[in-house]
TORNU-300458 format. One record per residue: residue in three letters; z, x negated, y negated of N, C-alpha, C in turn. Coordinates in nm, 4 decimals. Atoms other than C-alpha are relative to their C-alpha. Layout:
<sites>
{site "ALA" {Z X Y} {Z X Y} {Z X Y}},
...
</sites>
This chain:
<sites>
{site "MET" {0.0000 -0.0847 0.1189} {0.0000 0.0000 0.0000} {0.0000 -0.0887 -0.1246}},
{site "LYS" {0.0083 0.0769 0.1240} {-0.0907 -0.1297 -0.3448} {0.1254 0.0183 -0.0845}},
{site "LYS" {-0.1092 -0.0072 0.0966} {0.1702 -0.2030 -0.6082} {-0.0600 0.0295 -0.1371}},
{site "ILE" {0.0519 -0.0450 0.1295} {0.1200 -0.0346 -0.9449} {0.1013 -0.0297 -0.1106}},
{site "LEU" {-0.0788 0.0249 0.1202} {0.2493 -0.1463 -1.2843} {-0.0508 0.0928 -0.1103}},
{site "ILE" {0.0340 -0.0824 0.1161} {0.2540 0.1090 -1.5655} {0.0607 -0.0668 -0.1221}},
{site "ASN" {-0.0440 0.0550 0.1276} {0.2742 -0.0684 -1.8999} {0.0004 0.1153 -0.0999}},
{site "LEU" {-0.0161 -0.1115 0.0925} {0.4082 0.2133 -2.1151} {0.0141 -0.0578 -0.1403}},
{site "VAL" {0.0016 0.0558 0.1353} {0.3297 0.1407 -2.4800} {0.0015 0.1166 -0.0996}},
{site "HIS" {-0.0162 -0.1155 0.0895} {0.4662 0.4275 -2.6883} {0.1143 -0.0287 -0.0965}},
{site "PRO" {-0.1040 0.0354 0.0964} {0.6539 0.3470 -3.0108} {0.1046 0.1088 -0.0230}},
{site "ASN" {-0.0949 -0.1114 0.0189} {0.8224 0.6912 -3.0168} {0.0159 0.0784 0.1295}},
{site "PHE" {-0.0033 -0.0659 -0.1307} {0.8625 0.7660 -2.6481} {0.1063 0.1096 0.0076}},
{site "ASP" {-0.1054 -0.1018 -0.0043} {1.1880 0.9570 -2.6995} {-0.0458 0.1323 -0.0601}},
{site "GLU" {0.0522 -0.1206 0.0642} {0.9972 1.2047 -2.9170} {-0.1293 0.0496 0.0640}},
{site "SER" {0.1255 -0.0362 -0.0649} {0.6911 1.2160 -2.6926} {0.0159 0.1261 0.0838}},
{site "ILE" {0.0015 -0.1166 -0.0881} {0.6017 1.5355 -2.5162} {-0.0934 -0.0280 0.1175}},
{site "VAL" {0.1004 0.0203 -0.1041} {0.2844 1.4515 -2.3248} {0.0324 -0.1212 0.0869}},
{site "ASN" {-0.0238 0.1206 -0.0800} {0.3669 1.0950 -2.2173} {0.1255 0.0128 0.0856}},
{site "LYS" {-0.1205 -0.0244 -0.0807} {0.7150 1.1964 -2.1029} {-0.0338 0.0900 0.1187}},
{site "LYS" {0.0301 -0.0985 -0.1040} {0.5759 1.4892 -1.9088} {-0.0852 -0.0605 0.1114}},
{site "ILE" {0.0874 0.0515 -0.1064} {0.3018 1.3021 -1.7278} {0.0700 -0.1048 0.0862}},
{site "LEU" {-0.0748 0.0971 -0.0803} {0.5535 1.0397 -1.6130} {0.0981 0.0656 0.0974}},
{site "GLU" {-0.0913 -0.0686 -0.0911} {0.7698 1.3040 -1.4429} {-0.0540 -0.0075 0.1416}},
{site "GLY" {0.0399 0.0089 -0.1404} {0.7588 1.2412 -1.0709} {-0.0608 -0.1328 0.0397}},
{site "VAL" {0.0618 0.1295 -0.0311} {0.5975 0.8983 -1.0967} {0.0984 -0.0910 0.0732}},
{site "SER" {-0.1004 0.0883 -0.0614} {0.9222 0.7253 -1.0011} {0.0222 0.0315 0.1476}},
{site "GLU" {-0.0137 -0.0357 -0.1415} {0.9124 0.9084 -0.6660} {-0.0977 -0.0769 0.0885}},
{site "PHE" {0.0924 0.0832 -0.0760} {0.6170 0.6945 -0.5611} {0.0665 -0.1331 0.0299}},
{site "LYS" {-0.0462 0.1352 -0.0305} {0.7025 0.3731 -0.3843} {-0.0986 -0.0974 -0.0617}},
{site "ASN" {0.0847 0.1086 0.0512} {0.5671 0.0492 -0.5293} {-0.0537 0.0241 -0.1398}},
{site "ILE" {0.0386 -0.0180 0.1403} {0.5495 0.1632 -0.8928} {0.1102 -0.0556 -0.0888}},
{site "THR" {-0.0914 0.0525 0.1009} {0.7093 -0.0227 -1.1815} {-0.0435 0.0540 -0.1351}},
{site "ILE" {0.0297 -0.0441 0.1368} {0.7299 0.1326 -1.5282} {0.0592 -0.1042 -0.0938}},
{site "ASN" {-0.0350 0.1082 0.0914} {0.7378 -0.1387 -1.7927} {-0.0133 0.0524 -0.1429}},
{site "ASN" {0.0011 -0.0591 0.1336} {0.8339 0.0169 -2.1279} {0.0031 -0.1123 -0.1043}},
{site "LEU" {0.0124 0.1160 0.0881} {0.7089 -0.2446 -2.3741} {0.0747 0.0147 -0.1326}},
{site "TYR" {-0.0728 -0.0168 0.1273} {0.8552 -0.0955 -2.6949} {0.1507 -0.0046 0.0219}},
{site "LEU" {-0.1423 0.0091 -0.0304} {1.1942 -0.0658 -2.5281} {0.0403 -0.1464 0.0197}},
{site "LYS" {-0.0286 0.1406 -0.0269} {1.1794 -0.4288 -2.4119} {-0.0206 -0.0899 -0.1213}},
{site "TYR" {0.0384 0.0898 0.1090} {1.0199 -0.5764 -2.7236} {-0.0091 0.0723 -0.1347}},
{site "PRO" {0.0064 -0.0686 0.1302} {1.1130 -0.3763 -3.0367} {-0.0278 -0.0972 -0.1142}},
{site "ASP" {0.0239 0.1037 0.1011} {1.0905 -0.7044 -3.2278} {-0.1346 -0.0707 0.0193}},
{site "PHE" {0.1324 0.0562 -0.0317} {0.7456 -0.7860 -3.0790} {0.0077 -0.1436 0.0546}},
{site "LYS" {-0.0159 0.1348 -0.0572} {0.8875 -1.1090 -2.9281} {-0.0150 0.0112 0.1515}},
{site "ILE" {0.0360 -0.0253 -0.1393} {0.7127 -1.0789 -2.5932} {0.0295 -0.1216 0.0869}},
{site "ASP" {-0.0250 0.1046 -0.0990} {0.8306 -1.2809 -2.2944} {-0.1283 -0.0154 0.0822}},
{site "ILE" {0.1332 0.0163 -0.0590} {0.4854 -1.4044 -2.1944} {0.0083 -0.0255 0.1499}},
{site "LYS" {-0.0118 0.0363 -0.1423} {0.5889 -1.5570 -1.8616} {0.0454 0.1194 0.0833}},
{site "LYS" {-0.0503 -0.1179 -0.0717} {0.7831 -1.2462 -1.7565} {-0.1114 0.1038 0.0164}},
{site "GLU" {0.1091 -0.0973 -0.0065} {0.4854 -1.0224 -1.8387} {-0.1109 -0.0476 0.0940}},
{site "GLN" {0.1011 0.0545 -0.0910} {0.2427 -1.2523 -1.6566} {0.0457 0.0126 0.1450}},
{site "ASP" {-0.0522 -0.0145 -0.1361} {0.4685 -1.2510 -1.3497} {-0.0129 0.1439 0.0488}},
{site "LEU" {0.0165 -0.1409 -0.0368} {0.4679 -0.8694 -1.3525} {-0.1453 0.0313 0.0356}},
{site "LEU" {0.1418 -0.0216 -0.0290} {0.0886 -0.8705 -1.3642} {-0.0365 -0.0568 0.1367}},
{site "LEU" {0.0320 0.0650 -0.1270} {0.0688 -1.1105 -1.0714} {0.0613 0.0734 0.1194}},
{site "GLU" {-0.0692 -0.0710 -0.1081} {0.3133 -0.9023 -0.8641} {-0.0636 0.1336 0.0342}},
{site "ASN" {0.0574 -0.1332 -0.0183} {0.1006 -0.5866 -0.8939} {-0.1508 -0.0068 0.0195}},
{site "ASP" {0.1429 -0.0080 -0.0301} {-0.2443 -0.4816 -0.7776} {-0.0757 0.0863 -0.1006}},
{site "VAL" {0.0587 -0.0956 0.0936} {-0.3092 -0.2032 -1.0269} {0.0832 -0.0038 -0.1280}},
{site "ILE" {-0.0690 0.0031 0.1288} {-0.2246 -0.2235 -1.3974} {-0.0481 0.1194 -0.0822}},
{site "ILE" {0.0312 -0.1156 0.0852} {-0.2104 0.0981 -1.5999} {0.0612 -0.0261 -0.1371}},
{site "PHE" {-0.0483 0.0073 0.1378} {-0.1816 0.0825 -1.9776} {0.0065 0.1434 -0.0503}},
{site "GLN" {-0.0204 -0.1376 0.0436} {-0.0334 0.4157 -2.0888} {0.0471 -0.0004 -0.1436}},
{site "PHE" {-0.0335 -0.0002 0.1420} {-0.0270 0.4855 -2.4613} {-0.0613 0.1198 -0.0712}},
{site "PRO" {0.0624 -0.1027 0.0832} {-0.0951 0.7424 -2.7326} {-0.1094 -0.0648 -0.0854}},
{site "MET" {0.1062 0.0475 0.0884} {-0.4153 0.7043 -2.9335} {0.0542 -0.0001 -0.1424}},
{site "TYR" {-0.0451 0.0145 0.1381} {-0.3204 0.5745 -3.2795} {-0.1189 -0.0436 -0.0844}},
{site "TRP" {0.1125 0.0303 0.0869} {-0.5947 0.5848 -3.5399} {-0.1165 -0.0603 0.0780}},
{site "PHE" {0.1163 0.0352 -0.0826} {-0.8638 0.5581 -3.2723} {0.0159 -0.1337 0.0716}},
{site "SER" {-0.0293 0.1244 -0.0706} {-0.6953 0.2627 -3.1042} {0.1360 0.0139 0.0683}},
{site "SER" {-0.1305 0.0009 -0.0653} {-0.3767 0.1642 -2.9263} {0.1090 -0.0357 -0.1009}},
{site "PRO" {-0.1093 0.0470 0.0849} {-0.0319 0.1058 -3.0775} {-0.0048 -0.1523 -0.0130}},
{site "SER" {0.0133 0.1423 0.0321} {-0.0001 -0.2385 -3.2333} {0.0652 -0.0936 0.1017}},
{site "LEU" {-0.0641 0.0877 -0.0984} {0.2354 -0.3776 -2.9677} {-0.0933 -0.0304 0.1171}},
{site "LEU" {0.0926 0.0264 -0.1106} {-0.0357 -0.3412 -2.7042} {-0.0998 -0.1084 -0.0387}},
{site "LYS" {0.0917 0.1062 0.0464} {-0.2757 -0.5531 -2.9114} {0.0711 -0.1349 0.0024}},
{site "GLU" {-0.0782 0.1239 -0.0024} {-0.0038 -0.8154 -2.9538} {0.0212 -0.0479 0.1433}},
{site "TRP" {-0.0202 0.0326 -0.1411} {0.0660 -0.8023 -2.5801} {-0.1268 -0.0641 0.0577}},
{site "PHE" {0.1272 0.0578 -0.0470} {-0.3034 -0.8620 -2.5008} {-0.0202 -0.1407 -0.0554}},
{site "ASP" {0.0226 0.1294 0.0646} {-0.3234 -1.1479 -2.7510} {0.0855 -0.1107 0.0602}},
{site "LEU" {-0.0918 0.1026 -0.0493} {-0.0228 -1.3284 -2.6046} {-0.0033 -0.0174 0.1517}},
{site "VAL" {-0.0144 0.0053 -0.1461} {-0.0097 -1.2411 -2.2345} {-0.1297 -0.0410 0.0694}},
{site "LEU" {0.1287 0.0303 -0.0645} {-0.3800 -1.2659 -2.1498} {-0.0578 -0.1294 -0.0562}},
{site "GLU" {0.0374 0.1284 0.0600} {-0.3977 -1.6286 -2.2529} {-0.0966 -0.0791 0.0887}},
{site "PRO" {0.0906 0.0868 -0.0769} {-0.6541 -1.8923 -2.1496} {0.0778 -0.0767 0.1077}},
{site "GLY" {-0.0646 0.0689 -0.1110} {-0.5756 -2.0564 -1.8176} {0.0807 0.0938 0.0880}},
{site "PHE" {-0.0658 -0.1024 -0.0811} {-0.4041 -1.7399 -1.7005} {-0.0991 0.1122 0.0293}},
{site "ALA" {0.0875 -0.1151 -0.0185} {-0.6360 -1.4454 -1.7569} {-0.1485 -0.0369 -0.0020}},
{site "TYR" {0.1403 0.0422 0.0077} {-0.9571 -1.6365 -1.8245} {-0.0049 -0.1500 -0.0236}},
{site "GLY" {0.0180 0.1436 0.0211} {-1.1001 -1.9834 -1.8643} {-0.0006 -0.0724 0.1328}},
{site "LYS" {-0.0091 0.0773 -0.1236} {-1.0036 -2.2284 -1.5944} {0.0378 0.0891 0.1189}},
{site "ASP" {-0.0456 -0.0917 -0.1054} {-0.8259 -1.9578 -1.3916} {-0.0153 0.1443 -0.0460}},
{site "TYR" {0.0062 -0.1446 0.0220} {-0.8799 -1.5836 -1.3653} {0.1009 0.0612 0.0967}},
{site "LYS" {-0.1063 -0.0374 -0.0929} {-0.5467 -1.4954 -1.2080} {0.0099 0.1503 0.0253}},
{site "LEU" {-0.0025 -0.1458 -0.0174} {-0.6006 -1.1204 -1.2477} {-0.1287 0.0519 0.0641}},
{site "LYS" {0.1309 -0.0351 -0.0564} {-0.9465 -1.1229 -1.0894} {0.0168 0.0951 0.1185}},
{site "GLY" {0.0002 -0.0965 -0.1086} {-1.0045 -0.8219 -0.8675} {0.1078 0.1066 -0.0072}},
{site "LYS" {-0.1020 -0.1034 0.0161} {-0.6994 -0.6255 -0.9815} {-0.0600 0.1172 -0.0783}},
{site "ASP" {0.0498 -0.1185 0.0703} {-0.7525 -0.2714 -1.1123} {0.0626 0.0115 -0.1379}},
{site "PHE" {-0.0363 -0.0139 0.1416} {-0.7354 -0.2119 -1.4898} {-0.0211 0.1470 -0.0369}},
{site "CYS" {0.0072 -0.1433 0.0281} {-0.6562 0.1479 -1.5908} {0.0594 0.0326 -0.1367}},
{site "ILE" {-0.0478 -0.0506 0.1279} {-0.6025 0.3334 -1.9146} {0.0451 0.1446 0.0192}},
{site "ALA" {-0.0476 -0.1385 0.0061} {-0.3911 0.6492 -1.9525} {0.0344 0.0247 -0.1462}},
{site "VAL" {-0.0151 -0.0175 0.1445} {-0.4269 0.7653 -2.3102} {0.0191 0.1471 -0.0351}},
{site "SER" {-0.0192 -0.1356 0.0512} {-0.2968 1.0725 -2.4898} {-0.0563 0.0059 -0.1413}},
{site "CYS" {0.0648 -0.0185 0.1303} {-0.4994 1.1962 -2.7839} {0.0635 0.1189 -0.0706}},
{site "GLY" {-0.0629 -0.1065 0.0760} {-0.3434 1.4061 -3.0577} {-0.0904 0.1186 -0.0236}},
{site "ALA" {0.0949 -0.1065 0.0317} {-0.6561 1.6046 -3.1353} {-0.0561 0.0639 0.1274}},
{site "GLU" {0.0651 -0.0692 -0.1114} {-0.8498 1.8452 -2.9174} {-0.1219 -0.0794 0.0465}},
{site "LYS" {0.1134 0.0715 -0.0573} {-1.1276 1.7205 -2.6919} {-0.1249 0.0161 -0.0874}},
{site "LYS" {0.1191 -0.0265 0.0822} {-1.3916 1.8816 -2.9154} {-0.0055 -0.0899 -0.1245}},
{site "ASP" {-0.0061 0.0867 0.1177} {-1.2738 1.6590 -3.2022} {-0.0465 -0.1426 0.0299}},
{site "TYR" {0.0448 0.1338 -0.0412} {-1.3794 1.3521 -3.0049} {-0.1446 0.0013 0.0491}},
{site "VAL" {0.1393 -0.0105 -0.0417} {-1.7345 1.4725 -2.9433} {-0.0882 0.0004 -0.1246}},
{site "SER" {0.0938 0.0105 0.1109} {-2.0158 1.3754 -3.1768} {-0.1398 -0.0158 0.0579}},
{site "ASP" {0.1370 0.0055 -0.0513} {-2.3851 1.4396 -3.1095} {-0.0017 -0.0014 0.1527}},
{site "ASN" {-0.0098 -0.0126 -0.1461} {-2.2981 1.5397 -2.7515} {0.0471 -0.1274 0.0688}},
{site "GLU" {-0.0528 0.1227 -0.0587} {-2.1311 1.2027 -2.6957} {0.1520 0.0011 -0.0124}},
{site "ASN" {-0.1451 0.0054 0.0026} {-1.7665 1.1673 -2.6016} {0.0414 -0.1324 -0.0630}},
{site "MET" {-0.0384 0.1209 0.0744} {-1.6301 0.9213 -2.8580} {0.1100 -0.0796 0.0710}},
{site "ILE" {-0.1078 0.0714 -0.0696} {-1.3352 0.8351 -2.6314} {-0.0563 -0.1190 0.0772}},
{site "THR" {0.0626 0.1112 -0.0725} {-1.5672 0.6238 -2.4184} {-0.0232 -0.1180 -0.0937}},
{site "ASN" {0.0233 0.1063 0.0981} {-1.6630 0.4264 -2.7290} {0.1311 -0.0596 -0.0512}},
{site "LEU" {-0.1279 0.0484 0.0511} {-1.3055 0.4035 -2.8547} {0.0719 -0.0886 0.1021}},
{site "LEU" {-0.0643 0.0790 -0.1057} {-1.1894 0.2639 -2.5197} {-0.0831 -0.1206 0.0430}},
{site "TYR" {0.0885 0.1096 -0.0400} {-1.4770 0.0161 -2.4970} {0.0659 -0.1387 -0.0087}},
{site "PRO" {-0.0659 0.1315 0.0009} {-1.2617 -0.2832 -2.6074} {0.0844 -0.0266 0.1249}},
{site "PHE" {-0.0770 0.0175 -0.1233} {-1.0414 -0.2218 -2.3017} {-0.0933 -0.0291 0.1169}},
{site "TYR" {0.1013 0.0264 -0.1023} {-1.3474 -0.2068 -2.0792} {-0.0487 -0.1449 -0.0119}},
{site "GLY" {0.0454 0.1376 0.0234} {-1.4716 -0.5314 -2.2367} {0.1045 -0.1017 0.0423}},
{site "THR" {-0.1085 0.0901 -0.0406} {-1.1336 -0.6957 -2.1830} {0.0056 -0.0111 0.1511}},
{site "SER" {-0.0066 0.0021 -0.1463} {-1.1302 -0.5963 -1.8172} {-0.1145 -0.0817 0.0587}},
{site "LEU" {0.1144 0.0790 -0.0481} {-1.4778 -0.7425 -1.7665} {0.0221 -0.1483 -0.0243}},
{site "TYR" {-0.0175 0.1396 0.0389} {-1.3899 -1.0632 -1.9474} {0.1007 -0.0722 0.0897}},
{site "ILE" {-0.1022 0.0632 -0.0842} {-1.0826 -1.1266 -1.7330} {-0.0210 0.0333 0.1482}},
{site "GLN" {0.0469 -0.0263 -0.1363} {-1.2651 -1.0085 -1.4188} {0.0891 0.0961 0.0784}},
{site "MET" {-0.0735 -0.1086 -0.0648} {-1.0536 -0.7019 -1.3463} {-0.0962 0.1176 0.0196}},
{site "ASN" {0.0817 -0.1181 -0.0298} {-1.1935 -0.3729 -1.2123} {0.0432 0.1159 -0.0889}},
{site "TYR" {-0.0315 -0.1102 0.0915} {-1.2034 -0.1103 -1.4878} {-0.0197 0.1319 0.0731}},
{site "LYS" {0.0049 -0.1316 -0.0637} {-1.1263 0.2347 -1.3531} {-0.0180 0.1084 -0.1051}},
{site "GLU" {0.0167 -0.1156 0.0889} {-1.2087 0.5725 -1.5034} {0.1343 0.0298 -0.0677}},
{site "PRO" {-0.1270 -0.0252 0.0690} {-0.9456 0.6409 -1.7729} {0.0539 0.1403 0.0253}},
{site "PHE" {-0.0667 -0.1294 -0.0044} {-0.6950 0.9238 -1.7569} {0.0259 0.0391 -0.1454}},
{site "ILE" {-0.0071 -0.0394 0.1412} {-0.7149 1.1166 -2.0855} {0.0603 0.1394 -0.0132}},
{site "THR" {-0.0520 -0.1313 0.0356} {-0.5060 1.4000 -2.2240} {-0.0321 0.0252 -0.1475}},
{site "TYR" {0.0362 -0.0382 0.1363} {-0.5896 1.5902 -2.5405} {0.1026 0.0976 -0.0569}},
{site "SER" {-0.0802 -0.0994 0.0729} {-0.4135 1.8063 -2.8002} {0.1488 -0.0286 0.0044}},
{site "ALA" {-0.1419 0.0378 -0.0095} {-0.0863 1.6137 -2.7799} {0.0805 0.0462 -0.1211}},
{site "GLU" {-0.0707 -0.0418 0.1213} {-0.0006 1.7200 -3.1360} {-0.0097 0.1498 -0.0254}},
{site "LYS" {0.0278 -0.1420 0.0226} {-0.0913 2.0867 -3.0902} {0.1048 0.0932 0.0573}},
{site "GLY" {-0.0988 -0.0892 -0.0594} {0.2229 2.2203 -2.9232} {-0.0516 0.0598 0.1292}},
{site "LEU" {0.0575 -0.0422 -0.1268} {0.0914 2.2378 -2.5699} {0.0939 0.0934 0.0761}},
{site "SER" {-0.0788 -0.0913 -0.0823} {0.2041 2.5139 -2.3378} {0.0599 -0.0759 0.1178}},
{site "GLU" {-0.0620 0.0597 -0.1188} {0.4312 2.4343 -2.0451} {-0.1012 -0.0053 0.1146}},
{site "GLU" {0.1038 -0.0041 -0.1045} {0.1421 2.5338 -1.8184} {-0.0962 -0.1181 -0.0141}},
{site "THR" {0.0917 0.1129 0.0236} {-0.0893 2.2743 -1.9773} {0.0704 -0.1321 0.0283}},
{site "LEU" {-0.0759 0.1230 -0.0260} {0.1808 2.0069 -1.9656} {0.0174 -0.0225 0.1496}},
{site "ASN" {-0.0133 0.0122 -0.1452} {0.2413 2.0776 -1.5970} {-0.1326 -0.0375 0.0647}},
{site "LYS" {0.1340 0.0343 -0.0504} {-0.1335 2.0599 -1.5343} {-0.0277 -0.1482 -0.0234}},
{site "TYR" {0.0190 0.1427 0.0295} {-0.1517 1.7197 -1.7063} {0.0846 -0.0863 0.0949}},
{site "ASN" {-0.0879 0.0749 -0.0894} {0.1437 1.6022 -1.4985} {-0.0592 -0.0073 0.1403}},
{site "GLN" {0.0573 -0.0016 -0.1346} {-0.0163 1.7087 -1.1707} {-0.1278 -0.0838 0.0075}},
{site "GLU" {0.1236 0.0797 0.0028} {-0.3490 1.5528 -1.2701} {0.0313 -0.1500 -0.0039}},
{site "TYR" {-0.0372 0.1410 0.0082} {-0.1756 1.2242 -1.3553} {0.0538 -0.0496 0.1340}},
{site "LEU" {-0.0510 0.0382 -0.1314} {0.0108 1.2179 -1.0251} {-0.1148 -0.0165 0.0998}},
{site "GLU" {0.1178 0.0128 -0.0873} {-0.3213 1.2750 -0.8457} {-0.0802 -0.1258 -0.0354}},
{site "TYR" {0.0688 0.1208 0.0467} {-0.4838 1.0010 -1.0546} {0.0663 -0.1247 0.0598}},
{site "ILE" {-0.0739 0.1151 -0.0536} {-0.2114 0.7576 -0.9474} {-0.0138 -0.0084 0.1513}},
{site "LYS" {0.0156 -0.0008 -0.1466} {-0.2324 0.8640 -0.5804} {-0.1320 -0.0647 0.0403}},
{site "LYS" {0.1322 0.0547 -0.0319} {-0.6013 0.7734 -0.5823} {-0.0047 -0.1508 -0.0205}},
{site "LEU" {-0.0014 0.1446 0.0248} {-0.5166 0.4251 -0.7120} {0.0661 -0.0781 0.1130}},
{site "PHE" {-0.0631 0.0676 -0.1136} {-0.3043 0.3491 -0.4031} {-0.1067 -0.0260 0.1038}},
</sites>
């Protein structure tokens, strides 16, 4: 069975509705580690070696975050800049080669707000993550996307998102 690391990158997780909900039940899976980056590094002083060791210990890496101004929260960018350094993630060694790279993103707006000229803008907005995965020779998987996070979602919709996320994770094992 594969080991999965969820790098949770939510600056206001305590106030989150969608990200909290989709994580319900995840801890019941064996071989899953939830790594809450804002909880560990509120000062942005990332323990590079510790984070690299976590990456090496797992087969599947999920980056779970809310969409902030059409990108990720700033700590995730800092994490990429520091942790995916030359000689570890690329260059002489590609230590993450062949591992799965996944995105689980919650979008505040409705799905229709991310469509322009019949093109889903989310694909374009997530392209830097796809490019990163290619560059460090990881396998980019289809992202898990939720919408309308700021719209006061019904309990039914939240439960649906939760079940879909649990199924998404099951498929990664």
